C-alpha positions in Angstrom: 175.3 114.2 48.9 174.7 114.5 52.6 171.0 113.8 52.2 171.6 110.8 50.1 173.7 109.2 52.8 170.9 109.8 55.4 168.4 108.1 53.1 170.7 105.1 52.5 171.0 104.8 56.5 167.2 105.0 57.0 166.6 102.4 54.4 169.0 100.0 56.1 167.4 100.6 59.5 163.9 99.7 58.1 165.4 96.5 56.5 166.9 95.4 59.6 163.5 95.9 61.5 161.5 94.0 58.7 164.0 91.1 59.1 163.2 90.9 62.9 159.4 90.1 62.1 158.0 86.9 60.6 154.5 86.3 59.3 152.6 83.8 61.6 148.9 82.8 61.4 147.9 85.4 58.9 149.5 88.3 61.0 153.0 89.7 61.7 154.6 89.0 65.1 157.8 89.4 66.8 160.1 86.5 66.0 159.9 83.8 68.4 157.3 85.7 70.7 153.9 84.4 69.5 153.4 81.7 72.0 154.4 83.8 75.0 152.1 86.7 73.9 149.1 84.4 73.6 149.8 83.0 77.2 150.1 86.7 78.5 146.8 87.6 76.9 144.7 84.8 78.3 142.4 85.9 81.0 142.8 84.2 84.4 140.1 81.9 85.6 137.6 83.8 87.9 136.8 82.1 91.2 132.8 81.9 91.3 130.6 80.5 93.8 128.5 77.5 92.4 125.4 75.6 93.4 123.9 72.4 92.2 120.5 72.3 90.6 118.5 70.1 92.9 114.8 68.8 93.0 112.6 69.6 95.9 108.9 69.4 96.7 107.7 72.9 97.3 104.3 74.5 98.4 102.3 76.0 95.6 100.7 79.4 96.8 98.1 81.8 95.3 98.6 85.2 96.3 96.1 88.2 96.4 95.5 91.9 97.4 92.9 91.8 100.0 90.8 93.8 102.6 90.1 93.1 106.2 86.4 93.0 107.3 84.9 92.8 110.8 82.8 89.8 111.5 80.6 91.8 113.7 80.1 95.6 113.6 77.3 97.2 115.6 75.9 100.6 116.4 75.0 100.6 120.1 71.6 102.3 120.7 69.3 102.9 123.8 66.3 100.5 124.1 64.6 103.0 126.7 64.6 106.7 126.8 66.5 108.8 129.5 69.4 110.8 130.2 73.0 109.4 129.8 74.2 108.9 133.3 77.8 107.8 132.9 80.2 106.3 130.1 81.8 103.2 131.8 84.8 102.7 129.5 86.8 105.3 127.5 86.6 105.7 123.7 88.6 103.2 121.8 88.9 100.6 124.8 88.9 96.9 124.2 86.0 95.4 126.0 84.9 92.0 127.0 81.4 90.5 126.1 79.0 91.6 128.8 81.1 94.6 130.0 79.1 97.7 131.2 79.6 100.6 128.7 76.8 103.1 129.4 74.4 103.8 132.1 71.0 105.7 131.6 69.5 107.4 134.7 67.4 104.4 136.1 65.2 106.1 138.7 62.2 106.3 136.5 62.5 102.7 135.9 63.0 101.6 139.4 59.9 103.6 140.3 57.8 101.6 137.7 59.2 98.3 139.0 58.0 99.1 142.5 54.8 100.2 141.4 54.5 97.0 139.3 55.5 94.9 142.4 52.9 96.6 144.5 50.2 95.9 142.0 51.1 92.0 142.1 50.8 92.3 146.0 47.3 93.9 145.7 46.3 91.2 143.2 47.6 88.4 145.2 45.6 89.8 148.3 42.3 90.0 146.2 42.8 86.6 144.7 43.3 85.0 148.2 39.9 86.7 149.4 38.0 85.5 146.2 39.3 81.9 146.8 38.0 81.9 150.3 34.7 83.2 149.3 34.5 80.5 146.6 35.2 77.9 149.3 32.5 79.1 151.5 30.0 79.4 148.6 30.9 75.9 147.7 29.7 74.5 151.3 26.6 76.6 151.0 25.9 75.4 147.5 26.0 71.7 148.7 23.5 72.5 151.4 21.1 74.6 149.2 21.6 78.0 150.8 23.4 79.4 147.7 21.9 79.3 144.4 24.0 78.1 141.2 24.1 81.5 139.6 25.7 83.2 142.6 28.1 80.2 143.0 29.2 80.6 139.4 29.9 84.3 139.7 32.3 83.5 142.6 34.2 81.1 140.5 34.4 83.4 137.8 35.6 86.2 140.0 38.4 83.8 141.1 39.4 83.2 137.5 39.4 86.8 136.6 41.6 87.6 139.8 44.1 84.8 138.7 44.4 86.4 135.2 44.8 89.8 136.6 47.7 88.5 139.1 49.4 87.0 135.8 49.2 90.3 134.1 50.7 92.1 137.1 53.5 89.7 137.4 54.1 90.1 133.4 54.3 93.8 134.1 56.8 93.2 136.8 58.9 91.4 134.5 58.6 94.1 131.9 59.5 96.7 134.3 62.7 94.6 135.3 63.7 94.3 131.6 63.3 98.2 131.1 65.4 98.8 134.4 68.1 96.4 132.9 68.1 98.4 129.5 69.4 101.4 131.4 72.8 99.5 131.4 74.2 99.2 127.9 76.6 96.3 127.8 79.0 94.9 125.1 77.0 92.1 123.1 80.4 90.7 122.1 84.1 91.2 122.8 85.6 93.9 120.5 86.8 97.6 120.4 84.8 100.7 121.2 84.8 103.5 118.7 84.2 107.2 119.3 81.5 108.3 121.8 78.5 109.9 120.3 76.5 110.7 123.4 78.2 112.4 126.3 76.8 112.5 129.8 73.7 114.4 130.1 72.5 113.6 126.6 68.8 112.8 126.2 68.5 109.5 124.3 65.2 108.2 122.7 64.2 104.5 122.1 61.9 105.6 119.4 64.5 108.0 117.6 67.1 105.2 118.1 70.0 107.5 119.4 73.3 106.0 118.6 75.6 106.1 121.5 78.9 104.5 120.0 80.1 101.8 117.6 81.4 98.2 118.6 83.5 96.0 116.1 84.8 92.5 116.6 88.6 92.4 115.9 89.5 88.7 116.6 89.0 86.7 114.6 88.6 88.8 111.6 87.6 88.4 107.8 90.2 88.8 104.9 88.3 89.3 101.5 89.6 88.8 98.2 88.7 88.0 94.6 90.3 84.9 92.9 89.9 84.7 88.9 87.6 82.1 87.5 90.7 79.8 86.7 92.1 80.0 90.2 88.7 79.0 91.4 89.3 75.4 90.3 92.5 75.1 92.2 90.9 76.7 95.4 88.0 74.1 95.1 90.3 71.1 94.8 92.3 72.3 97.7 89.2 72.6 100.0 88.1 69.3 98.9 91.3 67.8 100.2 91.3 69.4 103.6 91.6 73.0 105.0 93.3 75.6 103.0 95.8 77.6 105.0 95.8 81.3 104.5 98.7 83.6 105.5 98.3 87.3 105.8 101.2 89.8 105.1 101.0 93.6 106.0 102.6 96.1 103.7 106.3 95.6 103.5 106.1 92.4 105.4 108.3 89.4 104.0 107.1 86.9 106.5 103.4 86.2 107.4 102.1 87.9 110.7 98.7 86.2 110.9 97.4 82.9 109.9 93.9 81.3 109.4 91.8 79.2 106.9 89.8 79.8 103.8 86.2 79.7 105.2 84.0 81.1 102.3 83.9 80.9 98.4 80.7 82.7 97.0 78.2 80.8 95.0 78.4 83.2 91.9 81.0 84.5 89.6 81.0 88.4 89.1 80.1 88.8 85.4 81.8 92.2 84.9 85.1 91.0 86.4 85.3 87.1 86.1 86.1 86.8 89.7 84.5 85.4 92.7 84.5 86.8 96.4 86.2 84.7 98.8 87.4 85.2 102.4 89.5 83.6 105.1 89.1 83.7 108.7 92.2 85.0 110.5 93.2 84.9 114.2 94.0 88.5 115.3 95.1 87.7 118.7 97.3 90.9 119.2 94.4 93.0 117.5 96.9 94.6 115.1 94.6 94.1 112.0 91.8 96.7 111.8 88.6 96.4 109.4 89.2 98.1 106.1 93.1 97.5 105.9 94.8 96.6 102.8 96.8 93.3 103.1 98.2 90.4 101.0 96.9 87.0 101.6 98.7 83.8 100.5 96.8 80.5 100.2 98.7 77.3 100.2 96.8 75.0 97.5 99.0 72.1 97.0 102.6 70.7 96.9 104.5 70.2 93.9 107.2 67.5 93.8 110.3 67.3 91.9 110.7 70.9 90.9 114.2 71.8 89.7 115.6 74.7 92.1 118.3 77.2 91.6 119.4 80.1 93.9 117.8 83.4 93.2 121.2 84.9 93.1 122.0 82.9 90.2 119.4 84.6 88.0 120.3 87.2 85.4 118.0 89.2 83.0 118.7 90.1 79.2 116.5 91.1 76.3 116.0 87.5 75.7 114.7 86.8 79.2 115.9 85.2 82.4 119.1 83.3 82.2 121.6 81.5 84.5 125.4 80.9 84.0 126.3 77.1 84.1 129.8 75.7 84.6 130.5 73.7 81.3 133.2 71.3 80.2 136.5 72.7 80.9 135.2 74.9 83.5 133.9 77.4 81.0 131.1 79.5 81.5 127.8 78.6 79.3 124.6 80.8 79.3 121.2 79.0 79.5 118.0 80.7 79.1 115.3 79.5 81.7 111.7 79.5 82.3 110.9 80.4 86.0 108.4 78.5 88.2 107.3 79.2 92.0 110.1 79.8 94.7 110.5 79.5 98.2 113.1 80.0 100.8 115.8 81.9 98.5 115.4 79.3 95.8 113.3 79.6 92.5 111.9 76.8 90.4 112.8 76.4 86.7 110.9 74.3 84.3 113.5 74.4 81.2 116.9 75.3 80.6 118.9 73.3 83.3 118.8 69.6 84.5 119.4 68.2 87.9 123.0 68.2 89.0 124.1 71.2 86.8 126.4 73.6 88.4 125.0 77.0 88.2 127.2 80.2 89.3 125.4 82.0 92.2 127.8 85.1 92.2 129.9 87.5 90.3 127.8 87.4 87.4 128.8 90.9 86.4 132.4 89.6 86.0 131.9 86.8 83.8 130.5 86.1 80.3 129.9 83.1 78.0 133.2 81.3 77.3 135.1 82.8 80.2 137.0 80.3 82.3 136.1 79.9 85.8 137.3 78.3 89.1 134.3 76.8 90.7 134.1 77.1 94.3 131.6 76.3 97.2 129.7 79.6 97.9 131.1 80.0 101.4 134.7 79.8 100.2 134.0 82.1 97.2 132.8 84.8 99.4 136.0 84.8 101.6 
């Protein structure tokens, strides 16, 4: 009996709860609470920084991996034989054109020069006597006291003495040149390498004993290999004027050195479909060394009316790159975009957006298509 009363009480309670619910919109909800719950569950509008899609004229670049090359790289060798007397500059020094680098013991060559000069003096004295003798013979020949054959012999002796004097003077010049070769000077401005002939080394002109290596550092070549399709762009750019080249070292975001494209080879490599090209770069601070790997960027033209969006507005998905655009009613719309060249924190887009569209440039991880947002200028949204 007691159990029957408890069952009736439970049934009454269930009926009372059922009466408090009503069926609205295909679901059960609390009586009089449907509108309030909808308002309570609606997400708040997220403040987001926005930027307008703008059109700009931007430079178009071609970028390559490249390697530096010295314009001049020579091995210093002795032109005469002798012992190295001194090295005038230390290894690795930056030298100017004409600066003294090595000195070979000059005593033997100075003695040869003195001997050649003495020979010149002897030949000059001999020639002076023979000319005087010829003058006397001419007077005797006119009076008939000297036969013609003897006179001709005297004239021939003068001419032979003049030739001997010319040979002696040439020997003096040769001796002076050989003496000067005992001083090895820099043929151009550059940087010296490691010494290969310390003091006391016997060097030979016949063996071509190497002394050191000298390389020119400024200007310097930067060589790279554009592809065959890119060759057309480079040739058009060169026809329009100088093509500016910018060089980046590994890790650089801004170019350290600049120059111009100065050479494109006259053949395309059959195996690779590329062509050898190089730029001549000013290296005033001498930080670029031959053989370094660098990046080179060439400005080939300016592209007008390019739609630009901030790089921070780009997102990635399995479908590709996209941006979020503020649509009607300040609701987020997702647009797939095709990217073009970029500059200064902006990137070009060739499809997906139009000029004047407001793209969301931040808080991308907190929004989704269809979400309500509160557009704000970027500087205010960051505060």
